[in-house]
N, C-alpha and C positions, 0 to 999 in steps of 0.2 A: 527658588523653588529648589530644592536637592535633586539630585538625578535619579532617574528611576534605577531599582537594583537592577545587577546584571542577571543573565539566566545563562547558566553552564551548559553548553552545546558540545554534541560530540564534534568532531570535525566535518563528517559529512553533512550535519545539521546548521551551517552556517545559511544567512538570510541568502536566499536567491531568487530576485523578483519573478514573480508569474510561475512558480514551482508548483506542480502538480504531481502527487504521488500515481503509479499507475491505479489506474481503479476499473472494477466492472461498472456496467449501466445497466442495471436490471430493474428496475422500479416498475413495481406492480399497479395494476388497475385499482382505484380506492374504493370502488363498490361492486356488488354483484345484485343480480335481480333475483327473486324472491317469491314464493306466493305464502301469505298469510291468511288467516281466516278473523274475519272481523267479528263485531258484536252482532251481526244480525246472520250468521252463521254461513255468509257469502265471502267466494275467495277474491282477495285484493292482491295484484302485483305491484310491484315497488322495488326499491333499492335499499340494500343496508350496508352500512361500513365494513371493507375487509379488514380483517387481523392474521396478520400471521407473527409464529415465534419466530426471532432471530439472533442465534447464538453467537455472541462477538468472543472471537480468539485475539488475544493478543500476543505475537509470538510465540504460538502454540499454547497458550495458557488460557483458558476457559475463564472468562470474565463474568458474562451476564448474560441471560436469555432477555430480551427485550420484545415487548408485545408491540407490534406496529402497524399500520396501513401498507408498508412496503413501495412506498410510492417515490421514495428517496432514501434507499437503504445504506447508499454509501455515505452521503450527505448526514443521513442519522447517526453512523458508526463515527465520522470525524468528530460530529458535534458531540459526541458522548464523552469520547477520550478527550476531549481539550475540557468539557466543564468540568470533567473529572479529575483533570490534571493527570492524566495518565500516561500521554506522552510530553514531551518539552517545548515540541512545535512542529509546526506542518512538515517541517524539513527532516524532520527526524523519522517520518514515516514513507517506506518504501513501496508497499505496495496496500489496497484494499480491494478485496476480491469476495464478491457473495456470490454464495451456491445456493439457490432455494430447494434443490432437490435434497439437498441437507441441512436446510435450515439454517445456514450456518453463514457467517463473515470473517473471514480470514484477515486480520492485519499484519504485517510484518514490519519490522523497523530496520532502520541500517546496523545499529550496533547492539540491538535487543534491550529493552528496557531491563536493568539490572535490581532496582528496587521495588518491585510488584508486589514483592509480599508485604513489606511494610506500607505500602500505600493502600492495599486491600486490606488491612487489619481494621482499620478503624472506618468503620461504615455508617453512616446513618438512613436509616428508612424513612424516603420521605411521604410527606403528604398527597403528592402530586396525582392528578387523576389521568393524566394524557400518557404519561411514560410508565409502564408499569413493569413489573421484572418478576421473572419466574426461575429461582433456583435449583440446583438440580437436576432430576429427572421427572420430578412430580407429575409431572403431564400425561407420561406414559403408564403409572400407576392409576391416575383419575379415568382413565379410558376403560380401567377391567372393570370400574365401580359399576352397578345395575340397580338402578332404584326402586323401589316396589309401585307398583303402577295404582293409581288414584283416579278417581272420577268424580270432575267436579262441576257443580252447575255453576250456571250464569249468576244466578241471584246470590250466590256466596261471595261472585267476586266484585259485585257490587255493595254488597252488605260490608266488606270487607274494606274498600275504597272510602266507603262513606265513614267508617271508623277511623282510618287511617288519617281523615281529614282534621280530625281533632288534635291530630300529632305536630310535628314541625314547629315546635314553638320558636327555637333558634333561627331557623330559616325565617319564620315570621316577622321575628323581631330585628334582626341582623343581616340575613342574605348570608351567602358564601359557605354554606354547609350542604352536605347530605345526610340523609336519613336512611337507617334500615330497620327493618323491624321484624321480630319472630311471632307467629301469629299459629291459633287453632281456629280452624272454620270447619264446624258440624253443623248439619243441616236441623240437628234437634235444638241448637242454642245460636244465641248471636256470636259472631264472630269475636274471638279475644285476642288481642294483643298483650303477650307475656313479655315483651321487652321494645321497645323504641329507643334507637340510639342515634343519635347526630352528630358529626364529627366533619373537620376541612375535608375528610376523603374517605368517599366510600367503603373502600377496603379497611381504613381503620374502624368504621362502624360495624362492617361484617364481622371484621376479628373480634370486636368486643362481645357480640352475640354470642361467637363460637364461644369464646372463654366462658361466658356464663352458662352455656349450654354443658360446658365440659365439667364446671365447677358444681353443677348442681344435677348432672346425670339425666338431661333431659335429651330424650329421643326425639329424631328426628322425621322419623318415616309417617307421623301425623299432623306435620307440622305446614307451614307456609311461610314462605321469606319473601318481605317486601322490600323493595330498595326505590330512592329516588334516581339512581344513576343507572348508567347504561350496563347492559348484558354484555360485559365482556368474556372472553374464556377463564380469567382470574375470578370473576365473581361465579362462573359456571364450575370452577374448582373448588372454592370455598364452599357453597351451596350443599354440592356432592360430598364433599367431607363431613359435612354435619347432618350428611343423611337425608335432608329434605329434596322430596321429589316436585314440590311447585314452588316456581318463581317468578313472581310479579313486580313490574317495573313501570314507573311512569315516563322511562325514557325509550332509547331505542335499543337495538341490537346489534351486534358484531357477526361479521361471516364465521369468523374461528369460535364466537361463541353458541352460535346456532348449531353449528358440527359437534360441538362437545355435547350438546343438550340431546340430540340425537342419538349420541353413541350411548351415553349416560342414562335415558330415561327421564331428563327432566323437563316439567310440562313449562313451557317459555311462555308467558305471556307479557307483552310491552306497549308502550303507547297506553297504559290504562290509566285514564281519568275521564271523570265523570261517567256519562256512559257507555264511553269509546273504551276498545280493546282491541290488539291486534294477536291472534294467537300463532306464533310460529312454530313452536311443535307440540305434539299430544292433542291438536284439536278434535280426534278421535275420541277423546275421553273426558270433553266439554259436554256438559247438558244445555243445551239453550232454551231456560227455562222462563229467561225474563228479557224477551226479544225486544228493542224499542219499538213504539208504533210507528213512527215513518223510516219508512224505508229511504236511503238515500236515492238520489237520481243515480242514473246507470254507470255515467262518467265518474261520478264522485266515488261509487263504489268498485269500481275497476280501478281505482287508483289513480284516474287522468288528472285531478285537480287536488288530491289530497294521498301523495306517495307516502308509501313505506319507507321508513328511514330508522 
């Protein structure tokens, strides 16, 4: 076998067994306790995943904003730099310092990376669902949006879930995908699904719907948005940019997603499947006109056996 290719390192970046950069140790708790309203109009306490923005600076150059639980921010930073090949080796890193008050992590190298422009020139947007990115200061702009208030009936939620069950064709056949739908739900007619998109990432599916609306001059104020994926801050941002005030998901909610929904005015309905759902934001705008017959045992209703996640 041939020899492994050599890697040019600055003098201070030679291999040093056991070397560790100077690092902060500022991991956050991974979940937050909240109260949601279930399909019976009853409060249920439980936990949702945390989510924080963490802007990464490398030698004072802003690289990317990562959305993360924040449990291991220093390790996340080092792994990102390694996987993106932005630093030659661990020994080139002088320090990694997290500041949650500023929502940033600053990485300093010994000799400073000189070819960042070239490395950042060619980027590929991945389809991954776990590591999302937000560029620029879009979050600050989104928080200024205020969506129209809509009244939602429980029977329409069930009607839409029934219609949605006829889609997800790729998922049923092959699995491994997420689905998103642009919908209209009116008490005078059956729910209408204008477009259902499946893709390997929920963000891709959401972007396709946004493109459809833009291309066809479709207004979002009277629409609903359905997704099979988690309701993270990025999904709230995408829906807000579409002008859609009602977001429905089969999956769970993150804490940052909930915070944004509360600021913007998005009705946030999660864990929606069959006759069950949890309203995390906008419960006062829900009309409970189709409450299931059997009220669950008090322990289940309060979340002791069925936690909010």
